[in-house]
C-alpha positions as CSV (number, residue, x, y, z in Angstrom):
1,X,25.2,5.8,21.3
2,X,22.7,8.6,21.2
3,X,21.0,9.8,24.1
4,X,17.4,9.4,24.5
5,X,15.0,12.3,24.8
6,X,12.2,12.8,27.0
7,X,8.8,12.2,25.5
8,X,7.4,15.6,26.3
9,X,10.4,17.3,24.3
10,X,9.9,15.3,21.3
11,X,6.0,15.8,21.4
12,X,6.5,19.7,21.5
13,X,8.9,19.4,18.7
14,X,6.5,17.6,16.7
15,X,3.6,20.0,17.6
16,X,5.3,22.8,16.1
17,X,4.3,21.4,12.6
18,X,0.8,22.7,11.8
19,X,-0.7,19.5,10.2
20,X,0.5,17.5,13.1
21,X,-0.9,19.7,15.7
22,X,-4.2,19.5,14.0
23,X,-4.3,15.7,13.8
24,X,-3.1,15.6,17.6
25,X,-6.1,17.9,18.6
26,X,-8.4,16.1,16.4
27,X,-7.5,12.9,18.0
28,X,-7.7,14.3,21.5
29,X,-11.1,15.7,20.9
30,X,-12.4,12.2,19.4
31,X,-11.2,10.6,22.7
32,X,-12.3,13.2,24.7
33,X,-16.0,12.5,23.6
34,X,-16.1,9.1,25.0
35,X,-17.7,10.7,28.1
36,X,-15.8,9.5,31.1
37,X,-14.1,12.0,33.4
38,X,-10.5,10.9,32.4
39,X,-11.1,11.2,28.7
40,X,-13.0,14.6,28.8
41,X,-9.6,16.2,30.2
42,X,-7.7,15.1,27.2
43,X,-8.6,17.8,24.9
44,X,-7.5,20.6,27.3
45,X,-4.2,18.8,27.8
46,X,-3.6,18.4,24.0
47,X,-4.5,22.2,23.7
48,X,-2.0,23.0,26.4
49,X,0.7,21.0,24.7
50,X,0.1,22.6,21.3
51,X,0.1,26.2,22.9
52,X,3.5,25.4,24.6
53,X,4.7,24.2,21.3
54,X,3.7,27.2,19.3
55,X,5.1,29.9,21.3
56,X,4.3,29.1,24.9
57,X,1.1,29.9,27.1
58,X,2.1,33.7,27.5
59,X,2.2,34.2,24.0
60,X,-1.1,32.4,23.1
61,X,-2.6,34.4,26.1
62,X,-1.8,37.5,24.4
63,X,-3.0,36.4,20.9
64,X,-6.4,35.5,22.5
65,X,-6.7,38.4,24.9
66,X,-6.9,36.2,28.0
67,X,-4.9,36.6,31.2
68,X,-1.9,34.3,31.3
69,X,-2.6,33.2,34.9
70,X,-6.4,32.5,33.7
71,X,-5.0,30.5,30.8
72,X,-2.9,28.5,32.9
73,X,-5.9,27.6,35.0
74,X,-8.1,27.0,32.1
75,X,-5.5,24.6,30.6
76,X,-5.0,22.6,33.7
77,X,-6.2,19.2,34.6
78,X,-9.0,21.0,36.6
79,X,-9.8,23.6,33.9
80,X,-13.3,24.2,32.9
81,X,-13.1,26.9,30.0
82,X,-16.0,28.9,28.8
83,X,-17.0,28.1,25.1
84,X,-16.0,32.0,24.1
85,X,-12.4,31.2,25.7
86,X,-11.9,27.9,24.0
87,X,-13.0,29.4,20.4
88,X,-10.5,32.5,21.4
89,X,-7.7,30.0,21.9
90,X,-8.5,27.9,18.8
91,X,-8.7,31.1,16.7
92,X,-5.4,32.4,18.3
93,X,-3.7,29.1,17.2
94,X,-4.8,29.6,13.8
95,X,-7.2,26.7,14.0
96,X,-10.8,26.3,13.0
97,X,-13.6,24.1,14.8
98,X,-15.7,21.7,12.5
99,X,-17.9,19.0,13.0
100,X,-18.4,16.1,10.6
């Protein structure tokens, strides 16, 4: 019988696919707009998962020209990124922000 994998490992593997990562981030953003404190952290957690899946936090920090330690803090559960930092991260991941 095949050994089961941990969810986080499976998720990070799936998030290596660009289209899957975009859908995942869009859903997290949608949920984060509910307004309660817990849901507002979802987008940052999702962004961290995508960053880890697509080269790691250190690599993203270099691409976005942000300090690695600062980026870990920004994408933590208590992070509160500035708009400029968030945009830099999205661009470094090869993504766009759009409102519809």
